[in-house]
TORKOLLUM-357971 format. One record per residue (C-alpha): residue in one letter; x, y, z. Coordinates in Angstrom, 2 decimals. Example, Ala and Ser with C-alpha at 12.3 -4.5 7.8 and 13.67 -1.06 7.14 Angstrom:
2
{pt "A",{12.30,-4.50,7.80}}
{pt "S",{13.67,-1.06,7.14}}
This chain:
518
{pt "M",{-11.20,-17.47,21.02}}
{pt "L",{-8.52,-15.49,20.89}}
{pt "N",{-7.25,-16.33,23.95}}
{pt "N",{-7.43,-20.16,23.28}}
{pt "L",{-6.23,-20.17,19.66}}
{pt "F",{-2.98,-17.91,20.65}}
{pt "L",{-1.76,-20.39,22.59}}
{pt "E",{-2.24,-23.92,19.96}}
{pt "I",{-0.75,-21.95,16.89}}
{pt "T",{2.75,-22.51,15.97}}
{pt "A",{5.29,-19.80,14.85}}
{pt "G",{5.84,-21.71,11.31}}
{pt "T",{1.97,-21.40,10.78}}
{pt "I",{2.66,-17.85,11.40}}
{pt "D",{5.50,-17.13,9.67}}
{pt "W",{4.01,-18.87,6.53}}
{pt "S",{0.85,-17.28,6.52}}
{pt "R",{2.55,-13.85,6.58}}
{pt "A",{4.78,-15.04,3.61}}
{pt "Q",{2.05,-16.12,1.79}}
{pt "F",{0.14,-12.53,1.84}}
{pt "A",{3.24,-11.19,0.93}}
{pt "L",{3.84,-13.16,-2.22}}
{pt "T",{-0.06,-12.71,-3.10}}
{pt "A",{0.32,-8.82,-2.41}}
{pt "I",{3.63,-8.14,-4.24}}
{pt "Y",{2.38,-9.89,-7.06}}
{pt "H",{-0.86,-8.65,-7.38}}
{pt "W",{0.12,-5.35,-6.55}}
{pt "L",{2.32,-6.13,-10.19}}
{pt "F",{-1.07,-5.56,-11.88}}
{pt "V",{-2.65,-2.95,-10.09}}
{pt "P",{-0.63,0.10,-10.73}}
{pt "L",{-0.37,-0.48,-14.26}}
{pt "T",{-3.93,-1.10,-14.50}}
{pt "L",{-4.70,2.83,-12.71}}
{pt "G",{-2.06,4.26,-14.75}}
{pt "L",{-3.06,3.17,-18.17}}
{pt "A",{-6.60,3.97,-17.42}}
{pt "V",{-5.97,7.97,-17.42}}
{pt "I",{-3.72,8.24,-20.54}}
{pt "M",{-6.30,5.65,-22.48}}
{pt "G",{-8.72,8.14,-21.05}}
{pt "I",{-7.15,10.89,-22.25}}
{pt "M",{-6.30,9.68,-25.71}}
{pt "E",{-9.70,8.52,-26.64}}
{pt "T",{-10.58,11.93,-25.81}}
{pt "I",{-8.34,13.76,-28.01}}
{pt "Y",{-10.08,11.40,-30.64}}
{pt "Y",{-13.70,12.44,-29.62}}
{pt "R",{-12.44,15.77,-30.53}}
{pt "K",{-10.23,15.37,-33.64}}
{pt "R",{-12.09,11.93,-34.77}}
{pt "T",{-9.19,11.13,-36.45}}
{pt "D",{-8.15,7.28,-37.63}}
{pt "F",{-5.17,8.04,-36.21}}
{pt "W",{-6.17,8.53,-32.40}}
{pt "L",{-8.89,5.66,-32.87}}
{pt "K",{-5.93,3.26,-33.72}}
{pt "T",{-4.00,5.15,-31.00}}
{pt "S",{-7.28,4.51,-28.28}}
{pt "K",{-7.34,0.99,-29.33}}
{pt "F",{-4.15,-0.17,-29.22}}
{pt "W",{-2.96,1.20,-25.56}}
{pt "Q",{-7.00,-0.27,-24.28}}
{pt "K",{-5.96,-3.76,-25.55}}
{pt "L",{-2.67,-3.56,-23.26}}
{pt "F",{-4.94,-2.00,-20.41}}
{pt "G",{-7.47,-5.58,-21.09}}
{pt "V",{-4.66,-7.69,-20.90}}
{pt "N",{-3.33,-6.57,-17.65}}
{pt "F",{-6.58,-5.83,-15.66}}
{pt "A",{-7.33,-9.26,-15.97}}
{pt "M",{-4.54,-10.38,-14.56}}
{pt "G",{-4.96,-7.90,-11.33}}
{pt "V",{-8.67,-9.54,-11.11}}
{pt "A",{-7.53,-12.69,-11.00}}
{pt "T",{-4.63,-12.66,-8.27}}
{pt "G",{-7.09,-9.72,-6.32}}
{pt "I",{-9.78,-12.17,-5.79}}
{pt "I",{-7.45,-14.78,-4.28}}
{pt "L",{-5.95,-12.09,-1.91}}
{pt "E",{-9.59,-11.30,-0.28}}
{pt "F",{-10.08,-15.09,0.42}}
{pt "E",{-7.00,-15.83,2.28}}
{pt "F",{-8.58,-13.42,4.76}}
{pt "G",{-10.94,-16.04,5.65}}
{pt "T",{-8.50,-18.85,5.01}}
{pt "N",{-4.95,-17.93,6.60}}
{pt "W",{-6.51,-15.27,8.81}}
{pt "S",{-9.38,-16.17,10.33}}
{pt "N",{-9.20,-15.05,13.66}}
{pt "Y",{-8.48,-11.44,12.26}}
{pt "S",{-11.77,-11.66,9.83}}
{pt "W",{-13.52,-12.89,12.88}}
{pt "F",{-12.65,-10.03,15.59}}
{pt "V",{-12.82,-7.10,12.89}}
{pt "G",{-14.83,-8.46,10.00}}
{pt "D",{-17.91,-6.07,10.96}}
{pt "I",{-15.47,-3.29,10.16}}
{pt "F",{-13.22,-4.34,7.38}}
{pt "G",{-15.95,-6.29,5.58}}
{pt "A",{-17.86,-2.95,4.66}}
{pt "P",{-15.12,-1.22,2.81}}
{pt "L",{-14.70,-4.34,0.84}}
{pt "A",{-18.12,-5.16,0.52}}
{pt "V",{-18.90,-1.34,-1.27}}
{pt "E",{-15.61,-2.31,-3.66}}
{pt "G",{-16.89,-5.50,-4.76}}
{pt "I",{-20.70,-4.41,-5.02}}
{pt "V",{-20.47,-0.63,-6.42}}
{pt "A",{-16.81,-0.51,-7.75}}
{pt "F",{-16.37,-3.69,-9.11}}
{pt "F",{-19.63,-3.95,-10.64}}
{pt "M",{-18.84,-0.46,-12.18}}
{pt "E",{-15.51,-0.96,-14.19}}
{pt "S",{-16.05,-4.75,-15.09}}
{pt "T",{-19.76,-3.11,-16.76}}
{pt "F",{-18.20,-0.64,-18.41}}
{pt "V",{-14.98,-2.25,-20.07}}
{pt "A",{-17.36,-4.62,-22.09}}
{pt "V",{-18.60,-1.28,-22.97}}
{pt "M",{-15.09,0.32,-23.71}}
{pt "F",{-13.65,-3.02,-25.54}}
{pt "F",{-16.53,-4.28,-27.43}}
{pt "G",{-18.91,-1.26,-27.85}}
{pt "W",{-16.92,0.58,-30.70}}
{pt "K",{-19.38,-0.05,-33.55}}
{pt "K",{-22.56,-0.75,-31.08}}
{pt "V",{-23.04,2.66,-29.41}}
{pt "S",{-21.80,6.50,-29.50}}
{pt "A",{-18.97,7.66,-29.65}}
{pt "G",{-20.12,10.41,-26.46}}
{pt "F",{-21.10,6.74,-24.50}}
{pt "H",{-17.74,4.82,-25.77}}
{pt "L",{-16.02,7.88,-24.18}}
{pt "A",{-18.11,7.61,-20.71}}
{pt "S",{-17.43,3.84,-20.80}}
{pt "T",{-13.99,4.41,-20.97}}
{pt "W",{-13.32,6.97,-18.06}}
{pt "L",{-15.98,5.52,-16.16}}
{pt "T",{-14.06,1.98,-16.57}}
{pt "G",{-10.65,4.18,-14.72}}
{pt "I",{-12.39,5.83,-12.70}}
{pt "G",{-14.24,2.11,-11.52}}
{pt "A",{-10.98,1.00,-11.05}}
{pt "T",{-9.60,4.13,-8.90}}
{pt "F",{-13.09,3.86,-6.85}}
{pt "S",{-12.53,0.30,-6.12}}
{pt "A",{-8.33,1.24,-4.72}}
{pt "W",{-9.92,3.63,-3.02}}
{pt "W",{-12.17,1.40,-0.91}}
{pt "I",{-9.47,-1.47,-0.51}}
{pt "L",{-7.50,1.16,0.93}}
{pt "V",{-9.92,2.27,2.84}}
{pt "A",{-9.53,-1.10,4.67}}
{pt "N",{-5.80,-1.23,4.71}}
{pt "S",{-5.88,2.70,6.29}}
{pt "W",{-7.81,1.53,8.75}}
{pt "M",{-5.96,-1.64,9.61}}
{pt "Q",{-2.81,1.05,10.16}}
{pt "Y",{-5.03,3.50,12.03}}
{pt "P",{-8.09,1.58,13.69}}
{pt "V",{-11.16,5.00,14.41}}
{pt "G",{-15.03,4.41,13.75}}
{pt "C",{-15.20,1.73,16.24}}
{pt "T",{-15.55,0.23,19.42}}
{pt "F",{-15.16,-3.11,21.07}}
{pt "N",{-18.32,-5.37,22.10}}
{pt "P",{-17.23,-7.81,25.49}}
{pt "D",{-20.81,-9.27,24.84}}
{pt "T",{-19.42,-10.95,21.40}}
{pt "M",{-15.84,-9.82,21.70}}
{pt "R",{-15.92,-8.39,18.20}}
{pt "N",{-14.82,-4.67,17.23}}
{pt "E",{-17.94,-3.50,15.81}}
{pt "M",{-18.58,-0.12,14.12}}
{pt "T",{-19.66,2.96,14.98}}
{pt "S",{-19.31,5.03,12.22}}
{pt "F",{-18.82,4.49,8.57}}
{pt "A",{-17.74,8.03,7.51}}
{pt "E",{-14.68,8.15,10.35}}
{pt "V",{-13.82,4.80,8.38}}
{pt "A",{-14.37,5.55,5.34}}
{pt "L",{-12.83,9.13,5.14}}
{pt "S",{-9.81,8.62,8.11}}
{pt "P",{-7.23,11.17,7.26}}
{pt "F",{-4.78,8.56,6.60}}
{pt "A",{-6.89,7.07,4.43}}
{pt "I",{-7.18,10.12,2.23}}
{pt "D",{-3.33,10.48,2.40}}
{pt "K",{-2.98,6.62,1.40}}
{pt "F",{-5.46,6.49,-1.33}}
{pt "S",{-3.66,9.92,-2.66}}
{pt "H",{-0.19,9.00,-2.71}}
{pt "T",{-0.97,5.37,-4.15}}
{pt "V",{-2.86,6.54,-6.68}}
{pt "T",{-0.71,9.19,-8.06}}
{pt "S",{2.36,6.67,-7.70}}
{pt "S",{0.49,4.33,-10.06}}
{pt "W",{0.38,6.55,-12.64}}
{pt "I",{4.19,7.23,-13.13}}
{pt "V",{4.34,3.03,-13.66}}
{pt "G",{1.63,3.48,-16.00}}
{pt "A",{3.57,6.73,-17.45}}
{pt "A",{6.60,4.81,-17.64}}
{pt "F",{4.97,1.98,-19.43}}
{pt "V",{3.47,3.91,-22.16}}
{pt "I",{7.07,5.59,-22.59}}
{pt "A",{9.31,2.53,-22.49}}
{pt "V",{6.67,0.93,-25.39}}
{pt "S",{6.87,4.23,-27.37}}
{pt "C",{10.81,4.36,-27.19}}
{pt "W",{10.51,0.65,-28.60}}
{pt "Y",{8.94,1.23,-31.35}}
{pt "L",{11.44,4.53,-32.29}}
{pt "L",{14.41,2.23,-31.45}}
{pt "K",{12.94,-0.24,-34.16}}
{pt "K",{11.68,2.81,-36.59}}
{pt "R",{8.38,1.37,-36.27}}
{pt "E",{5.00,3.62,-35.35}}
{pt "Q",{6.72,6.55,-35.16}}
{pt "Q",{3.69,9.12,-35.01}}
{pt "L",{2.23,7.10,-32.29}}
{pt "A",{5.31,6.86,-30.09}}
{pt "K",{5.56,10.03,-30.12}}
{pt "E",{2.44,11.63,-29.29}}
{pt "S",{2.12,8.79,-26.69}}
{pt "I",{4.99,9.89,-25.26}}
{pt "K",{3.84,13.70,-24.91}}
{pt "I",{0.94,12.59,-23.09}}
{pt "A",{2.46,9.77,-21.19}}
{pt "G",{5.80,12.46,-20.00}}
{pt "I",{2.52,15.05,-19.17}}
{pt "V",{1.14,12.62,-16.95}}
{pt "G",{3.93,11.22,-15.69}}
{pt "L",{5.84,14.39,-14.42}}
{pt "A",{2.39,15.51,-13.01}}
{pt "A",{1.85,12.37,-10.98}}
{pt "S",{5.55,12.70,-9.65}}
{pt "L",{5.56,15.95,-8.56}}
{pt "L",{1.97,15.22,-6.73}}
{pt "A",{3.42,11.47,-5.06}}
{pt "A",{6.18,13.79,-4.14}}
{pt "F",{3.44,16.07,-1.36}}
{pt "T",{1.19,13.55,-1.29}}
{pt "G",{4.03,11.38,-0.16}}
{pt "D",{5.18,14.18,2.26}}
{pt "N",{1.33,13.80,3.82}}
{pt "S",{1.62,10.60,4.69}}
{pt "A",{4.56,10.54,6.69}}
{pt "Y",{3.47,13.41,8.25}}
{pt "M",{0.52,11.41,9.51}}
{pt "V",{2.61,8.10,9.60}}
{pt "A",{4.98,10.04,12.50}}
{pt "K",{1.20,11.09,14.37}}
{pt "T",{-0.04,7.74,14.93}}
{pt "Q",{2.52,4.86,14.02}}
{pt "P",{5.98,6.42,15.34}}
{pt "M",{8.02,3.18,15.70}}
{pt "K",{7.35,3.04,11.74}}
{pt "L",{8.54,6.27,11.31}}
{pt "A",{11.25,5.71,13.88}}
{pt "A",{12.25,2.33,11.82}}
{pt "M",{12.31,4.23,7.98}}
{pt "E",{14.90,6.49,9.86}}
{pt "A",{16.94,4.06,11.62}}
{pt "L",{16.20,6.81,14.33}}
{pt "Y",{17.77,5.22,17.82}}
{pt "N",{17.31,8.19,20.24}}
{pt "G",{15.03,10.93,19.11}}
{pt "G",{14.09,14.53,20.66}}
{pt "P",{13.80,17.91,19.57}}
{pt "D",{15.87,19.39,16.73}}
{pt "Q",{15.87,15.62,14.52}}
{pt "A",{17.66,15.59,11.00}}
{pt "L",{16.80,13.50,8.26}}
{pt "T",{18.82,11.03,7.13}}
{pt "G",{19.91,11.59,4.09}}
{pt "V",{22.12,7.93,4.01}}
{pt "A",{23.62,5.99,6.52}}
{pt "W",{25.21,2.72,6.85}}
{pt "V",{22.67,0.04,8.15}}
{pt "N",{23.49,-3.48,7.85}}
{pt "P",{20.74,-4.60,5.23}}
{pt "F",{21.15,-7.94,6.97}}
{pt "S",{20.89,-7.51,10.89}}
{pt "Q",{18.84,-5.72,13.16}}
{pt "P",{20.97,-3.25,14.49}}
{pt "E",{21.77,-2.59,17.89}}
{pt "Y",{19.11,0.02,18.79}}
{pt "K",{19.73,-0.15,22.53}}
{pt "T",{23.90,0.32,22.42}}
{pt "E",{24.08,2.66,19.24}}
{pt "E",{23.49,6.23,19.43}}
{pt "E",{22.95,6.60,15.58}}
{pt "P",{23.70,4.40,12.85}}
{pt "P",{27.09,4.95,11.49}}
{pt "L",{28.39,6.97,8.37}}
{pt "R",{25.01,8.65,8.82}}
{pt "I",{24.71,12.00,6.17}}
{pt "A",{21.81,13.91,7.62}}
{pt "V",{19.83,17.71,6.81}}
{pt "P",{19.62,19.28,10.04}}
{pt "N",{16.04,19.63,11.56}}
{pt "M",{14.32,18.07,8.48}}
{pt "L",{12.96,14.93,10.21}}
{pt "S",{11.04,17.55,12.76}}
{pt "I",{9.73,19.86,10.41}}
{pt "L",{8.46,16.79,8.50}}
{pt "A",{7.31,14.80,10.90}}
{pt "T",{5.72,17.63,13.12}}
{pt "R",{5.44,20.64,11.30}}
{pt "D",{7.79,22.65,13.49}}
{pt "F",{11.58,23.41,13.38}}
{pt "H",{11.92,22.19,16.67}}
{pt "G",{9.81,19.19,16.69}}
{pt "Y",{9.54,16.49,19.40}}
{pt "V",{10.54,13.02,17.17}}
{pt "P",{11.05,10.19,19.28}}
{pt "G",{13.37,7.16,18.44}}
{pt "V",{13.18,3.19,19.29}}
{pt "N",{14.50,3.31,22.76}}
{pt "D",{12.26,6.19,23.79}}
{pt "I",{9.30,4.63,22.44}}
{pt "L",{10.28,1.46,24.25}}
{pt "K",{10.58,3.42,27.42}}
{pt "G",{8.05,5.66,27.59}}
{pt "Y",{8.73,9.29,26.80}}
{pt "T",{6.98,13.13,27.39}}
{pt "T",{7.27,15.79,24.45}}
{pt "P",{7.79,19.45,25.16}}
{pt "D",{4.47,20.42,25.23}}
{pt "G",{3.58,17.39,27.77}}
{pt "K",{2.13,15.02,26.03}}
{pt "T",{2.97,11.57,27.80}}
{pt "E",{2.93,8.06,26.35}}
{pt "P",{3.61,5.04,28.66}}
{pt "S",{6.61,2.21,27.73}}
{pt "V",{6.11,-0.66,26.32}}
{pt "D",{6.47,-2.64,29.68}}
{pt "E",{3.66,-0.68,30.43}}
{pt "K",{1.59,-1.21,27.83}}
{pt "I",{1.95,-5.06,27.48}}
{pt "S",{0.90,-5.28,31.33}}
{pt "R",{-2.39,-2.99,31.00}}
{pt "G",{-3.03,-5.18,27.67}}
{pt "R",{-2.65,-8.37,29.70}}
{pt "Q",{-5.31,-6.41,32.31}}
{pt "A",{-7.77,-6.33,29.74}}
{pt "I",{-7.10,-9.59,28.59}}
{pt "A",{-7.85,-11.28,32.36}}
{pt "A",{-10.50,-8.76,32.57}}
{pt "L",{-12.23,-9.84,29.06}}
{pt "A",{-12.49,-13.43,30.57}}
{pt "D",{-13.37,-12.76,33.83}}
{pt "Y",{-16.44,-10.83,32.46}}
{pt "R",{-17.48,-13.11,30.42}}
{pt "Q",{-17.29,-15.59,33.37}}
{pt "A",{-19.57,-13.15,35.50}}
{pt "K",{-21.87,-12.78,32.96}}
{pt "K",{-22.36,-16.26,32.37}}
{pt "A",{-22.73,-16.61,36.14}}
{pt "G",{-25.35,-13.69,36.27}}
{pt "D",{-22.89,-11.44,38.33}}
{pt "E",{-23.81,-8.07,37.18}}
{pt "T",{-21.56,-6.43,39.88}}
{pt "K",{-18.44,-8.03,39.45}}
{pt "A",{-19.47,-8.12,35.21}}
{pt "Q",{-19.68,-3.70,35.72}}
{pt "S",{-16.34,-3.88,37.66}}
{pt "Q",{-14.52,-6.23,34.84}}
{pt "L",{-15.86,-3.92,32.16}}
{pt "H",{-14.52,-0.57,33.88}}
{pt "T",{-11.27,-2.37,33.63}}
{pt "I",{-11.76,-3.35,29.88}}
{pt "N",{-12.61,0.08,28.94}}
{pt "N",{-9.69,1.61,30.73}}
{pt "N",{-7.11,-0.39,29.01}}
{pt "M",{-8.94,-1.60,25.90}}
{pt "K",{-6.86,1.18,24.44}}
{pt "Y",{-3.22,-1.15,24.72}}
{pt "F",{-5.61,-4.55,23.96}}
{pt "G",{-3.23,-6.02,21.44}}
{pt "Y",{-0.12,-5.22,23.92}}
{pt "G",{-0.98,-8.11,26.06}}
{pt "Y",{-0.42,-11.23,23.28}}
{pt "L",{3.32,-10.08,22.85}}
{pt "E",{6.28,-11.65,24.69}}
{pt "K",{9.03,-8.99,25.28}}
{pt "A",{8.90,-4.91,24.77}}
{pt "D",{11.43,-5.73,21.56}}
{pt "D",{8.16,-7.51,19.70}}
{pt "V",{7.20,-3.89,18.63}}
{pt "V",{10.37,-3.24,16.84}}
{pt "P",{10.09,-4.06,12.95}}
{pt "Y",{12.97,-5.06,10.81}}
{pt "I",{14.66,-1.61,10.43}}
{pt "P",{17.00,-2.49,7.82}}
{pt "I",{14.42,-3.63,5.22}}
{pt "N",{12.46,-0.52,6.16}}
{pt "F",{14.97,2.03,6.26}}
{pt "W",{16.40,0.72,2.23}}
{pt "A",{13.34,0.04,0.83}}
{pt "F",{12.42,3.58,2.24}}
{pt "R",{15.50,5.15,0.33}}
{pt "V",{14.56,2.94,-2.87}}
{pt "M",{11.55,4.61,-2.96}}
{pt "V",{12.18,8.18,-2.18}}
{pt "G",{15.63,8.07,-4.37}}
{pt "L",{13.77,6.12,-7.50}}
{pt "G",{10.81,9.01,-7.46}}
{pt "S",{13.28,11.77,-7.52}}
{pt "L",{14.44,9.91,-10.20}}
{pt "F",{11.62,9.79,-12.32}}
{pt "I",{10.67,13.85,-11.87}}
{pt "L",{14.26,14.00,-13.80}}
{pt "F",{13.03,11.27,-16.25}}
{pt "F",{10.25,13.16,-17.05}}
{pt "L",{11.49,16.67,-17.47}}
{pt "V",{14.07,15.02,-19.78}}
{pt "V",{11.66,13.23,-22.06}}
{pt "L",{9.12,16.11,-22.21}}
{pt "F",{12.16,18.35,-22.91}}
{pt "F",{13.58,16.32,-26.27}}
{pt "V",{9.88,15.26,-27.02}}
{pt "F",{8.60,18.76,-27.78}}
{pt "R",{11.57,19.69,-29.22}}
{pt "K",{10.72,17.24,-31.65}}
{pt "D",{14.11,15.26,-31.90}}
{pt "I",{13.74,12.78,-29.63}}
{pt "E",{13.53,9.59,-32.19}}
{pt "K",{17.84,10.38,-32.30}}
{pt "V",{18.53,10.48,-28.90}}
{pt "H",{18.77,6.69,-28.51}}
{pt "W",{20.48,7.00,-25.12}}
{pt "L",{17.15,7.96,-23.76}}
{pt "Q",{14.83,5.41,-25.59}}
{pt "M",{17.48,2.71,-23.75}}
{pt "A",{16.96,4.46,-20.35}}
{pt "A",{13.40,4.84,-20.91}}
{pt "I",{13.23,0.63,-21.38}}
{pt "C",{15.53,0.18,-18.52}}
{pt "L",{13.93,2.39,-16.08}}
{pt "L",{10.15,0.51,-16.43}}
{pt "P",{11.35,-2.13,-13.79}}
{pt "L",{12.47,0.73,-11.53}}
{pt "A",{8.96,2.26,-11.54}}
{pt "Y",{7.64,-1.14,-10.27}}
{pt "V",{10.60,-1.36,-7.53}}
{pt "A",{9.55,1.90,-6.36}}
{pt "S",{6.07,1.21,-6.40}}
{pt "E",{6.70,-2.37,-4.50}}
{pt "S",{9.19,-0.35,-1.77}}
{pt "G",{6.86,1.66,-0.61}}
{pt "W",{4.16,-1.26,0.05}}
{pt "I",{7.29,-3.22,1.98}}
{pt "V",{7.59,0.44,4.31}}
{pt "A",{4.18,0.15,5.07}}
{pt "E",{3.18,-3.23,5.56}}
{pt "L",{6.47,-4.56,7.48}}
{pt "G",{6.42,-1.14,9.11}}
{pt "R",{3.73,-1.88,11.39}}
{pt "Q",{4.68,-5.23,12.22}}
{pt "P",{4.12,-6.98,14.61}}
{pt "W",{0.72,-5.54,14.36}}
{pt "T",{-2.15,-6.69,12.32}}
{pt "I",{-4.15,-3.38,13.30}}
{pt "Q",{-1.81,-0.80,14.85}}
{pt "D",{-1.83,-1.38,18.69}}
{pt "L",{-5.10,-3.74,18.41}}
{pt "L",{-3.89,-7.19,17.39}}
{pt "P",{-0.83,-8.69,16.29}}
{pt "V",{-0.15,-11.10,13.73}}
{pt "S",{0.56,-13.98,16.32}}
{pt "A",{-3.00,-13.60,17.04}}
{pt "A",{-4.76,-12.87,14.13}}
{pt "V",{-3.96,-16.14,12.01}}
{pt "S",{-6.07,-19.25,11.78}}
{pt "D",{-5.64,-22.38,13.76}}
{pt "I",{-4.52,-24.37,11.00}}
{pt "S",{-0.93,-26.36,10.14}}
{pt "A",{2.35,-24.51,8.67}}
{pt "G",{2.60,-27.69,6.62}}
{pt "S",{-0.91,-26.93,4.42}}
{pt "V",{0.13,-23.14,4.49}}
{pt "A",{3.75,-23.70,2.78}}
{pt "L",{2.17,-26.13,0.25}}
{pt "T",{-0.28,-23.24,-0.85}}
{pt "F",{2.73,-20.67,-0.63}}
{pt "F",{4.45,-22.64,-3.18}}
{pt "L",{1.21,-23.44,-5.31}}
{pt "F",{0.68,-19.92,-5.30}}
{pt "L",{3.93,-18.91,-6.12}}
{pt "G",{3.71,-21.35,-9.01}}
{pt "L",{0.32,-19.86,-10.30}}
{pt "F",{1.73,-16.47,-9.80}}
{pt "T",{4.77,-16.87,-12.05}}
{pt "T",{3.08,-18.52,-14.59}}
{pt "L",{0.04,-15.97,-14.57}}
{pt "L",{2.94,-13.09,-14.49}}
{pt "I",{5.04,-14.68,-17.72}}
{pt "V",{1.78,-15.42,-19.54}}
{pt "E",{0.87,-11.62,-18.99}}
{pt "I",{4.37,-10.48,-20.63}}
{pt "N",{4.38,-12.87,-22.92}}
{pt "I",{0.70,-11.67,-24.25}}
{pt "L",{1.92,-8.34,-23.84}}
{pt "C",{4.87,-8.41,-25.71}}
{pt "K",{2.96,-10.19,-28.72}}
{pt "Q",{0.63,-7.39,-28.63}}
{pt "I",{3.26,-4.91,-28.78}}
{pt "K",{5.41,-6.16,-31.28}}
{pt "K",{1.87,-6.60,-33.19}}
{pt "G",{0.95,-2.75,-33.12}}
{pt "P",{-2.13,-0.96,-33.11}}
{pt "Q",{-4.45,-1.91,-35.76}}
{pt "S",{-7.76,-0.85,-36.82}}
């Protein structure tokens, strides 16, 4: 099936399918981090209300929960469309690995989404219908359900980055799960979940502080603003430090499992031992660099040996660059990685042997079938490479990865400083007088989203051309549909999602202007 469809699918279909999925994912991720971040903060606020039982904390809890609800509804709408696109635009992918990829998404839908959607109803409508303790539990369970939902979605995404717990069945021509535990508890999934959730808490904290600072500027809801800033500032600082730690672990996993992504993030053309970490360099954002002829990007400022430490936990560790990965390399400890040309050759052997195996099985020739099966098994590791046209296809667009990574790290560092400054002034009890900080808090809110989206850009564009790392390229994963159909739905979704975003911002602004109510 994959062989035939790959020959028929046009470049236009591939490009528009990628664009449509990217559009949906980017819009969806505008809603998700705020949901995860507000869930923690509103849970803390209601816990304080449960202990103090004051009218102030009741109003404060209800206010932030109302804003959570608006955002939660929009996130659900875009998330459902995102999952449907796997069946409409990526049917080859869904058919090839649906047994594996569908399992965590099924758990997410049946358990996590059911859990959060059930308790969110109690949280909104159960204030006078259930006990205070049960309502508090419902609020926390709503947040836990949302986080649990994120866990399973990130498990599915992490499997695409680092496929484990599966084996290829030549009789069904599908990858089949061999260990659900390996898929669910992959170290890549654990690191990605930890980094993604903690970075989402930053967005939630930045949102709460921005809204609260708006109240301070307007000289309204002073107590709500200052108490909210205290809680959000503590959550934001803790989340920023955790995001830095989990980000380091994620980078280490990328170095082990996706070395080309790391090379693109660093614009590292020629690697080796004792590699420096690039702080800044001039990488033209509008064109792919001449990585085969350039030694390194111009105007590079780097920290000696730091990349080796981060990527290998060894001061003198070997880190391959783009050219090393293309040509093949041998590490100082004797590990050998073949060239991409060799991987392409072996991948094509696997594809050809698979076709011969199926013919032999159909003809009842078990001897030939077993011989071809042996060839398939020996080369299956490079199966996806067989669909590539040339070695350079495995090099992602370096400028986007290089700059998106630096935007993410730079803004992450900025938010650590920001939360420290906010906490300093709020606990000194004069934050209402610091107008420049209030304005800065409002201006920084969009940058929290930019940092969050930049992380996903690195994660997804950095592994191109792969839908599943080393196993299935994008060109062989899309549905056999016309480019015009996908382009049409792209613009329909663009209009729909933009409208949803405008509606959400409008409703949030109205609720913020209205303020807390009993």
